[in-house]
KEKE-3310 file (N, C-alpha, C; in steps of 0.2 Angstrom, whole numbers, plus 5000, padded with zeros to 4 digits):
npx = (4962:4973:4990:5005:5017:5030:5047:5056:5059:5046:5035:5031:5024:5013:5007:5004:4996:4983:4974:4964:4974:4981:4981:4992:4997:4987:4981:4969:4959:4959:4956:4958:4959:4966:4959:4964:4964:4965:4971:4978:4987:4995:5000:5008:5018:5023:5030:5038:5046:5052:5059:5055:5045:5029:5015:5001:4985:4970:4954:4952:4953:4951:4959:4972:4985:4984:4988:5002:5004:4999:5007:5019:5015:5012:5025:5032:5041:5048:5039:5040:5034:5029:5020:5016:5016:5011:5023:5033:5050:5060:5072:5068:5063:5075:5085:5087:5093:5100:5102:5100:5104:5118:5122:5119:5128:5140:5139:5140:5153:5160:5159:5167:5182:5197:5213:5226:5239:5239:5235:5233:5228:5216:5209:5207:5199:5188:5183:5180:5169:5160:5157:5147:5140:5137:5125:5115:5100:5093:5081:5065:5068:5082:5082:5076:5086:5096:5091:5094:5093:5085:5094:5090:5083:5080:5090:5082:5072:5063:5070:5063:5047:5043:5032:5026:5015:5002:5008:5004:5002:5013:5025:5029:5043:5046:5042:5050:5063:5065:5068:5081:5086:5077:5081:5095:5096:5103:5109:5117:5123:5125:5140:5144:5155:5153:5140:5123:5117:5104:5103:5099:5098:5089:5083:5073:5056:5046:5031:5020:5007:4993:4980:4976:4975:4984:4992:5004:5022:5026:5038:5041:5030:5033:5043:5037:5028:5011:4995:4979:4966:4951:4935:4921:4910:4899:4889:4877:4875:4888:4896:4892:4894:4908:4911:4906:4913:4926:4923:4919:4931:4935:4937:4929:4916:4911:4898:4889:4890:4884:4871:4855:4850:4856:4868:4880:4875:4865:4872:4881:4872:4867:4879:4881:4869:4871:4883:4880:4871:4880:4888:4880:4878:4890:4900:4913:4915:4909:4916:4925:4932:4924:4913:4918:4921:4908:4902:4911:4908:4895:4895:4902:4893:4881:4884:4881:4868:4857:4846:4846:4858:4855:4845:4853:4862:4854:4851:4863:4871:4870:4879:4891:4892:4887:4894:4896:4893:4883:4875:4860:4859:4848:4842:4832:4835:4840:4827:4822:4818:4811:4822:4835)
npy = (5055:5049:5043:5048:5039:5032:5032:5017:5011:5015:5015:5001:5000:5008:5000:4989:4992:4995:4985:4977:4972:4958:4953:4945:4945:4948:4940:4940:4942:4931:4931:4944:4960:4974:4989:5000:5017:5031:5042:5037:5029:5039:5047:5037:5036:5049:5049:5038:5042:5054:5050:5052:5049:5042:5049:5044:5050:5049:5043:5030:5013:5015:5010:5013:5008:4997:5001:5001:4987:4984:4990:4984:4971:4973:4978:4967:4965:4964:4967:4977:4980:4991:4994:5008:5013:5021:5020:5020:5023:5036:5031:5018:5015:5015:5008:4996:4996:4985:4985:4976:4963:4966:4968:4955:4948:4953:4949:4936:4935:4940:4929:4920:4912:4920:4920:4927:4930:4935:4949:4960:4953:4948:4959:4964:4954:4954:4967:4965:4956:4964:4974:4987:4987:4974:4972:4979:4979:4979:4991:4993:5002:5001:4987:4986:4993:4984:4974:4964:4969:4963:4956:4958:4969:4986:5001:5010:5003:4999:4991:4986:4988:4999:5000:5011:5012:5021:5033:5044:5040:5041:5051:5068:5068:5056:5057:5068:5064:5057:5067:5071:5058:5057:5068:5067:5054:5044:5037:5036:5022:5016:5010:5006:5010:5015:5025:5020:5019:5025:5029:5032:5023:5008:5012:5010:5011:5021:5020:5030:5030:5039:5042:5054:5057:5065:5080:5081:5086:5101:5102:5089:5085:5092:5085:5074:5065:5068:5059:5061:5052:5053:5048:5054:5058:5067:5065:5053:5044:5044:5040:5027:5021:5022:5013:5001:4999:4995:4983:4976:4971:4960:4943:4934:4940:4939:4932:4942:4953:4967:4965:4972:4979:4969:4960:4968:4981:4983:4982:4993:5004:5003:5005:5018:5024:5021:5027:5041:5043:5041:5052:5062:5061:5064:5054:5042:5036:5022:5013:5008:4997:4991:4988:4979:4969:4965:4960:4949:4941:4938:4932:4920:4914:4913:4908:4905:4909:4921:4927:4922:4928:4942:4942:4938:4949:4960:4957:4955:4966:4976:4972:4973:4986:4995:5003:5009:5012:5021:5020:5012:4996:4989:4994:4997:4989:4997:5001:4991:4987:4972:4958:4958)
npz = (4889:4877:4880:4873:4863:4873:4879:4881:4898:4900:4892:4893:4905:4902:4891:4898:4908:4904:4904:4918:4932:4939:4956:4964:4977:4986:4998:5004:4995:4984:4970:4966:4957:4950:4945:4933:4932:4921:4927:4938:4932:4925:4936:4942:4932:4932:4944:4943:4932:4936:4947:4960:4975:4975:4983:4989:4992:5002:5008:5020:5015:5001:4991:4990:4994:4986:4974:4974:4975:4962:4953:4956:4951:4937:4933:4936:4947:4964:4979:4993:5008:5021:5036:5044:5061:5077:5086:5077:5072:5065:5058:5055:5043:5035:5042:5055:5071:5083:5098:5109:5104:5102:5115:5121:5114:5119:5132:5131:5126:5137:5146:5141:5143:5139:5131:5141:5137:5124:5122:5113:5101:5106:5110:5097:5091:5099:5097:5083:5085:5091:5082:5077:5065:5062:5069:5064:5055:5039:5034:5025:5014:5012:5010:4998:4990:4991:4983:4969:4952:4938:4925:4912:4910:4906:4911:4918:4924:4938:4953:4963:4971:4984:4997:5008:5020:5026:5032:5039:5052:5059:5069:5064:5062:5055:5041:5039:5041:5029:5020:5017:5012:5000:4993:4992:4987:4994:5010:5026:5036:5052:5057:5044:5031:5018:5011:5008:4992:4982:4969:4951:4941:4940:4952:4967:4966:4976:4985:4994:5007:5013:5025:5028:5042:5049:5046:5033:5032:5023:5016:5014:5005:4994:4989:4983:4970:4969:4971:4972:4978:4978:4977:4969:4979:4980:4972:4969:4958:4952:4962:4965:4953:4952:4962:4957:4945:4950:4957:4946:4940:4947:4947:4954:4954:4941:4937:4941:4934:4925:4928:4930:4945:4952:4963:4963:4960:4970:4982:4980:4981:4994:5001:4998:5004:5018:5020:5018:5029:5039:5037:5040:5053:5058:5058:5055:5038:5027:5013:4998:5003:5012:5004:4995:5004:5009:4997:4994:5004:5002:4990:4993:5001:4993:4980:4963:4963:4960:4966:4979:4983:4982:4993:5004:5004:5007:5020:5027:5025:5035:5044:5038:5035:5044:5056:5068:5086:5088:5078:5071:5069:5066:5055:5040:5024:5009:4998:4984:4967:4960:4960:4947)
capx = (4967:4978:4997:5009:5022:5035:5053:5057:5054:5039:5029:5029:5019:5007:5004:5002:4991:4977:4969:4965:4980:4980:4985:4993:4999:4982:4979:4962:4954:4963:4955:4957:4962:4966:4956:4968:4962:4970:4974:4983:4993:4999:5003:5014:5023:5027:5034:5044:5051:5056:5063:5052:5040:5022:5011:4994:4981:4963:4951:4954:4950:4949:4963:4978:4990:4983:4992:5009:5004:4997:5013:5024:5013:5013:5032:5035:5046:5046:5035:5043:5030:5030:5014:5018:5013:5013:5029:5038:5055:5062:5077:5066:5062:5081:5088:5085:5099:5098:5107:5099:5108:5125:5123:5119:5135:5145:5139:5143:5161:5163:5158:5172:5189:5201:5220:5229:5245:5238:5230:5231:5224:5210:5205:5205:5194:5182:5181:5176:5163:5155:5156:5140:5137:5134:5119:5110:5097:5090:5074:5062:5071:5088:5081:5075:5092:5100:5088:5097:5089:5085:5099:5088:5079:5083:5093:5078:5067:5064:5072:5058:5042:5043:5026:5026:5008:4999:5014:5001:5001:5019:5026:5032:5050:5047:5043:5056:5069:5066:5069:5088:5086:5074:5085:5102:5096:5107:5109:5122:5121:5130:5145:5146:5160:5150:5133:5118:5115:5098:5104:5094:5098:5086:5081:5067:5050:5043:5024:5018:5000:4991:4973:4975:4974:4988:4995:5011:5026:5026:5044:5040:5025:5037:5048:5033:5022:5005:4989:4973:4961:4945:4929:4916:4904:4894:4884:4876:4877:4895:4900:4890:4897:4915:4912:4905:4919:4931:4920:4919:4937:4936:4934:4923:4910:4909:4891:4885:4892:4879:4864:4852:4848:4860:4871:4884:4871:4862:4877:4883:4867:4867:4885:4879:4864:4874:4888:4876:4869:4886:4891:4875:4879:4897:4904:4918:4911:4912:4918:4926:4934:4918:4909:4921:4920:4901:4901:4914:4905:4888:4897:4904:4887:4876:4887:4878:4861:4857:4840:4849:4863:4851:4842:4858:4865:4850:4851:4870:4874:4871:4885:4897:4892:4885:4900:4897:4888:4878:4870:4855:4860:4841:4839:4829:4839:4838:4822:4824:4813:4812:4829:4836)
capy = (5057:5044:5045:5047:5034:5034:5028:5011:5006:5018:5012:4995:5001:5010:4995:4983:4994:4996:4980:4975:4969:4952:4955:4938:4946:4949:4934:4940:4941:4927:4933:4951:4963:4982:4993:5006:5024:5035:5047:5033:5027:5045:5048:5032:5038:5055:5047:5034:5045:5059:5047:5054:5044:5043:5050:5043:5052:5047:5040:5023:5008:5017:5006:5017:5003:4992:5004:4998:4980:4983:4992:4978:4966:4976:4978:4960:4966:4963:4972:4977:4984:4993:4998:5013:5013:5027:5020:5019:5028:5039:5027:5012:5014:5014:5002:4995:4995:4980:4985:4970:4958:4967:4967:4948:4945:4956:4945:4929:4935:4941:4923:4915:4913:4922:4920:4933:4932:4938:4954:4964:4949:4947:4965:4965:4949:4957:4973:4963:4953:4969:4979:4990:4986:4968:4972:4983:4976:4983:4993:4992:5006:4998:4980:4987:4995:4978:4969:4964:4970:4958:4958:4959:4975:4993:5004:5014:4999:4999:4985:4984:4994:5000:5003:5014:5012:5025:5037:5049:5037:5042:5058:5071:5066:5051:5060:5073:5060:5055:5072:5070:5052:5058:5073:5065:5047:5040:5038:5033:5017:5015:5004:5005:5016:5018:5026:5016:5023:5023:5030:5032:5016:5003:5014:5007:5015:5021:5023:5031:5032:5043:5042:5061:5058:5070:5084:5080:5092:5104:5100:5082:5085:5095:5080:5068:5066:5067:5057:5062:5047:5055:5047:5059:5056:5072:5063:5046:5040:5044:5036:5020:5019:5021:5006:4995:4998:4992:4977:4972:4968:4955:4938:4931:4943:4939:4931:4947:4959:4969:4964:4978:4978:4963:4962:4974:4987:4984:4984:5000:5009:5002:5009:5026:5026:5021:5032:5047:5043:5042:5059:5067:5060:5066:5048:5040:5033:5016:5014:5003:4991:4988:4986:4972:4964:4963:4956:4943:4937:4936:4927:4914:4910:4912:4905:4909:4910:4928:4929:4921:4933:4948:4942:4938:4955:4965:4955:4955:4972:4980:4970:4975:4994:4999:5001:5013:5010:5026:5019:5007:4990:4986:4999:4994:4990:5002:4998:4990:4984:4965:4957:4958)
capz = (4884:4877:4881:4867:4864:4877:4878:4886:4899:4903:4888:4895:4910:4899:4888:4902:4913:4901:4907:4925:4934:4944:4962:4967:4983:4990:5001:5007:4989:4979:4963:4966:4951:4951:4940:4932:4929:4917:4932:4942:4927:4924:4942:4943:4927:4934:4950:4941:4928:4940:4953:4966:4978:4974:4988:4987:4997:5001:5014:5022:5011:4994:4986:4990:4995:4981:4968:4975:4973:4955:4950:4956:4947:4930:4931:4938:4952:4971:4983:5000:5011:5029:5038:5049:5067:5081:5089:5072:5073:5059:5055:5054:5035:5032:5045:5062:5076:5088:5104:5113:5102:5104:5123:5122:5111:5124:5138:5129:5126:5144:5149:5138:5146:5134:5133:5143:5134:5117:5123:5107:5097:5110:5109:5090:5090:5103:5093:5077:5087:5093:5077:5077:5058:5063:5073:5060:5050:5034:5034:5018:5008:5011:5007:4991:4987:4990:4978:4962:4946:4932:4920:4905:4911:4905:4917:4922:4927:4946:4955:4968:4973:4991:5000:5015:5021:5032:5035:5044:5059:5063:5071:5059:5061:5050:5034:5039:5040:5022:5015:5014:5008:4994:4990:4990:4985:4998:5017:5030:5040:5057:5056:5037:5029:5012:5011:5004:4987:4978:4962:4947:4937:4944:4958:4969:4966:4983:4985:5001:5007:5019:5026:5030:5049:5051:5040:5032:5032:5016:5013:5012:5000:4988:4986:4981:4966:4973:4968:4976:4977:4981:4973:4969:4984:4981:4967:4970:4952:4950:4967:4964:4947:4954:4966:4952:4941:4954:4958:4939:4938:4951:4943:4957:4953:4934:4936:4943:4930:4920:4930:4933:4952:4954:4969:4963:4960:4976:4987:4979:4983:5001:5004:4997:5009:5024:5020:5019:5036:5044:5036:5043:5060:5059:5059:5049:5033:5024:5006:4994:5006:5015:4998:4993:5009:5008:4990:4994:5009:4999:4984:4996:5003:4988:4974:4957:4964:4961:4971:4986:4984:4984:4999:5009:5004:5011:5027:5030:5024:5041:5048:5035:5033:5050:5060:5074:5091:5088:5072:5072:5065:5064:5050:5034:5019:5003:4994:4977:4963:4960:4957:4940)
cpx = (4972:4985:5000:5014:5028:5041:5053:5060:5047:5033:5027:5024:5013:5003:5001:4998:4984:4972:4969:4971:4979:4984:4986:4995:4993:4979:4971:4957:4959:4962:4954:4961:4962:4963:4960:4964:4967:4974:4979:4989:4998:5003:5009:5019:5027:5032:5040:5049:5055:5060:5061:5047:5033:5018:5004:4989:4974:4960:4953:4950:4948:4954:4970:4984:4990:4987:4999:5009:5003:5003:5018:5022:5014:5021:5036:5042:5044:5043:5038:5038:5031:5024:5017:5013:5015:5020:5035:5044:5058:5067:5074:5065:5069:5085:5086:5091:5096:5103:5106:5104:5116:5126:5123:5126:5140:5145:5141:5151:5164:5163:5164:5179:5194:5208:5223:5235:5245:5233:5228:5227:5217:5206:5203:5199:5187:5179:5177:5170:5158:5154:5149:5137:5134:5127:5114:5107:5093:5083:5071:5066:5078:5087:5080:5081:5096:5098:5092:5092:5090:5090:5097:5083:5083:5085:5087:5072:5068:5066:5067:5053:5042:5036:5027:5019:5006:5004:5011:5001:5007:5020:5029:5039:5051:5047:5049:5062:5070:5068:5076:5089:5083:5078:5092:5102:5101:5107:5115:5119:5126:5134:5147:5150:5156:5143:5129:5116:5109:5099:5098:5093:5095:5084:5074:5062:5046:5036:5022:5011:4999:4983:4971:4973:4978:4991:5002:5015:5026:5032:5044:5035:5029:5041:5044:5029:5016:4999:4984:4967:4955:4939:4924:4910:4899:4888:4883:4877:4884:4899:4898:4893:4905:4916:4911:4910:4925:4929:4920:4925:4939:4933:4929:4916:4907:4901:4887:4885:4886:4872:4861:4849:4850:4864:4876:4881:4868:4867:4880:4878:4866:4873:4884:4875:4867:4879:4885:4874:4874:4888:4886:4876:4886:4902:4908:4913:4914:4913:4919:4928:4928:4913:4911:4920:4913:4900:4905:4911:4898:4890:4898:4898:4882:4878:4884:4871:4860:4851:4843:4854:4860:4848:4847:4861:4861:4850:4858:4873:4875:4877:4891:4898:4890:4890:4900:4891:4882:4873:4866:4856:4853:4838:4837:4834:4836:4832:4824:4818:4815:4819:4829:4841)
cpy = (5052:5047:5044:5041:5036:5030:5022:5014:5008:5016:5005:4995:5003:5004:4990:4985:4996:4992:4980:4971:4964:4954:4948:4939:4947:4943:4934:4939:4938:4929:4940:4954:4971:4985:5000:5012:5027:5040:5043:5031:5033:5047:5044:5034:5044:5053:5043:5038:5051:5057:5050:5049:5046:5043:5049:5045:5050:5044:5032:5018:5010:5014:5009:5012:4998:4995:5001:4991:4979:4985:4987:4972:4967:4975:4971:4961:4965:4969:4971:4982:4985:4997:5002:5012:5019:5026:5019:5025:5030:5035:5021:5010:5013:5008:5002:4992:4990:4980:4979:4964:4959:4966:4959:4945:4947:4951:4938:4929:4936:4934:4918:4917:4914:4922:4927:4935:4935:4944:4958:4960:4948:4953:4966:4960:4952:4963:4970:4960:4958:4975:4981:4988:4979:4967:4977:4979:4981:4984:4992:4996:5003:4991:4981:4989:4989:4973:4970:4965:4964:4960:4960:4965:4981:4996:5007:5010:4998:4992:4982:4990:4993:5003:5005:5016:5016:5029:5042:5046:5039:5049:5061:5070:5061:5053:5065:5070:5058:5060:5072:5064:5054:5063:5070:5058:5043:5041:5034:5028:5016:5009:5003:5011:5019:5019:5021:5021:5021:5024:5032:5026:5011:5005:5011:5013:5015:5024:5024:5033:5035:5043:5049:5062:5064:5074:5082:5086:5095:5102:5093:5081:5087:5090:5074:5070:5064:5065:5057:5057:5048:5053:5052:5056:5062:5069:5055:5041:5039:5040:5029:5017:5017:5014:5000:4994:4994:4985:4973:4969:4962:4948:4934:4934:4943:4937:4936:4953:4960:4968:4970:4976:4971:4965:4967:4981:4988:4986:4991:5005:5009:5006:5016:5028:5026:5026:5039:5048:5044:5049:5063:5066:5062:5060:5046:5035:5027:5018:5008:4997:4987:4985:4979:4967:4961:4958:4949:4938:4934:4931:4920:4910:4908:4908:4909:4910:4918:4930:4928:4926:4940:4948:4942:4945:4960:4963:4956:4962:4977:4979:4973:4983:4998:4998:5004:5012:5015:5025:5013:5002:4987:4990:4994:4995:4995:4998:4997:4987:4976:4964:4956:4952)
cpz = (4883:4877:4874:4868:4868:4876:4883:4892:4901:4898:4890:4900:4907:4895:4892:4908:4911:4904:4914:4926:4940:4950:4966:4975:4988:4992:5003:5001:4984:4972:4962:4960:4953:4944:4939:4929:4926:4922:4936:4938:4926:4930:4943:4938:4929:4940:4948:4937:4931:4946:4960:4969:4976:4981:4986:4993:4996:5008:5014:5018:5004:4989:4986:4989:4989:4974:4968:4972:4965:4951:4950:4952:4939:4928:4933:4942:4959:4974:4990:5003:5019:5031:5044:5055:5072:5084:5084:5073:5066:5055:5053:5046:5032:5035:5052:5066:5081:5093:5108:5111:5103:5111:5124:5120:5116:5130:5137:5129:5133:5148:5147:5141:5140:5136:5135:5140:5127:5118:5117:5102:5100:5109:5102:5088:5093:5099:5086:5079:5089:5088:5076:5070:5058:5066:5070:5055:5045:5035:5026:5013:5007:5008:5000:4987:4986:4985:4971:4957:4941:4927:4913:4905:4909:4911:4921:4925:4934:4948:4960:4969:4981:4993:5007:5017:5027:5036:5040:5051:5063:5065:5064:5057:5056:5043:5033:5038:5033:5018:5012:5010:5001:4990:4987:4987:4988:5005:5020:5035:5046:5056:5049:5035:5023:5013:5006:4998:4983:4971:4958:4942:4942:4951:4960:4968:4973:4982:4993:5002:5014:5019:5028:5038:5052:5045:5039:5031:5024:5013:5010:5005:4993:4985:4983:4975:4970:4969:4973:4974:4980:4976:4974:4973:4985:4976:4968:4964:4951:4956:4966:4958:4948:4958:4961:4948:4944:4956:4951:4937:4942:4948:4947:4956:4946:4933:4937:4938:4925:4922:4933:4940:4954:4960:4969:4964:4967:4982:4987:4982:4991:5004:5003:5003:5016:5025:5021:5026:5041:5043:5040:5051:5063:5061:5053:5044:5030:5016:5002:4997:5009:5010:4996:4998:5009:5002:4991:4999:5006:4994:4987:4998:4998:4982:4968:4958:4965:4966:4978:4988:4986:4991:5005:5009:5008:5018:5030:5029:5030:5045:5045:5034:5039:5055:5067:5079:5091:5083:5074:5067:5062:5058:5044:5028:5013:5000:4987:4973:4963:4957:4950:4938)
residu = (MET:PRO:LEU:PRO:THR:LEU:PRO:GLU:PRO:PHE:GLN:TYR:PHE:VAL:ASP:ASN:SER:GLN:ALA:PRO:THR:ARG:LEU:GLU:GLN:ASP:ALA:ARG:PHE:PRO:LEU:ALA:TRP:HIS:HIS:TRP:SER:ALA:THR:GLU:ARG:SER:ALA:VAL:LEU:GLN:ALA:TRP:ALA:SER:GLY:ARG:PRO:LEU:LEU:VAL:ARG:GLY:GLU:ALA:GLY:CYS:GLY:LYS:SER:GLN:ILE:ALA:ARG:ALA:VAL:ALA:ALA:VAL:LEU:ASP:VAL:GLY:LEU:ILE:SER:GLU:VAL:ILE:HIS:PRO:ARG:PHE:GLU:ALA:SER:ASP:LEU:LEU:TYR:ARG:ASP:ASP:PRO:VAL:ALA:ARG:LEU:ALA:GLN:ALA:GLN:VAL:ILE:SER:ALA:VAL:LYS:LEU:PRO:SER:ASP:LYS:LEU:ASP:GLU:VAL:LYS:HIS:TRP:VAL:SER:GLU:GLN:LEU:GLU:PRO:GLY:GLN:PHE:VAL:LYS:PRO:GLY:PRO:ILE:TRP:ARG:ALA:ALA:LYS:THR:LYS:PRO:SER:SER:ASP:ARG:PRO:GLN:LEU:TRP:PRO:ARG:ALA:VAL:VAL:LEU:ILE:ASP:GLU:ILE:ASP:LYS:ALA:ASP:SER:ASP:VAL:PRO:ASN:ALA:LEU:LEU:ASP:VAL:LEU:GLY:ASN:ARG:SER:PHE:GLU:VAL:PRO:GLY:TYR:LYS:GLU:PRO:VAL:ASN:LEU:GLY:ARG:GLU:HIS:ALA:PRO:LEU:ILE:VAL:VAL:THR:THR:ASN:GLU:ASP:ARG:GLU:LEU:PRO:PRO:ALA:PHE:LEU:ARG:ARG:CYS:ALA:VAL:LEU:ASN:MET:ARG:PRO:ASP:ASP:LYS:ASP:GLU:ASN:LYS:PHE:THR:ALA:TRP:LEU:ARG:ASP:ARG:ALA:ASN:VAL:HIS:ALA:ASP:PHE:ALA:PRO:TRP:LYS:GLY:LEU:SER:ASN:GLY:PRO:LEU:ASP:ARG:ALA:ALA:LYS:GLN:VAL:TRP:ASP:ASP:ARG:GLU:LYS:ALA:LYS:ASP:ALA:GLY:LEU:ALA:THR:VAL:GLY:LEU:ALA:GLU:TYR:LEU:ASP:LEU:LEU:TYR:GLY:VAL:ARG:ARG:LEU:ALA:GLY:ASP:ASP:ILE:VAL:LYS:ALA:ASN:THR:LEU:LEU:ASP:GLU:LEU:SER:ARG:PHE:ALA:LEU:VAL:LYS:HIS:ARG:GLU:GLN:ASP:GLN:GLN:ARG:GLU:PRO:VAL:LYS:HIS:ASP:ASP:ALA:GLY)
# end
């Protein structure tokens, strides 16, 4: 369903997200593009217009974090990303305190011979040198808030896109710590008198991803716009078409587009077959990321030679798609008709 005309700056996103978006930040795939679906576009608009984060849910490798890169590219703003890990602390998204640096500074000061006849001045100087605020470094959300917006942009234009990747890897206190920040649009920083204010004018757009490894707190979900990125993997034709649609926007695969039983088609069917076998065995499945890895490897080795590409694909796919020690990497590839 086409969207109605929207006020600026939201219409800019609609107008500029209809076509695939070049992802210059993707170093692994230098000619990578993002395929925008109507669902993705509408979810981004809701998050942006409401001033809420966009939580993108889905299996690993389905393109969740790519949405943040694509939004930053469409809007021509900076991307600030943070990949969450199990040792991540709740405050790390906002700021990082460096007590080691403060201790080192105190040790340096203690080694300096200070004048004893100016005790008040010395105390004041030492206090300034050890001020806690000097040893606090901005986290990704604070860095985004400090980013200056372009002077020619409308007030609601985001100053930056913040990607918080794989938040489910952290303890529940990490999303819980964001609740006040998301509700109040501000947060306190040790050593600073004034809070950091995200505001609504040029506020950063926050994109959060989860692989669903851990359930997120309900209160956190209520403060997010949510996009479920779940390809239809109950139907082979729909799933393989979903894969091919995303490969078709990569410039490197242009010689293979539209080929019946060409590399894009063969790789998609092989992904489906190996995915189904992994499901039956109760193992983690492969998907879009592995599909693109396989295609890029074959493209680099085969160039424009379609017959060579198909042969290499059948031989190499087992190393790209068969991941578990319980699986047989000597499996036969999916049977195909003659290369098209």
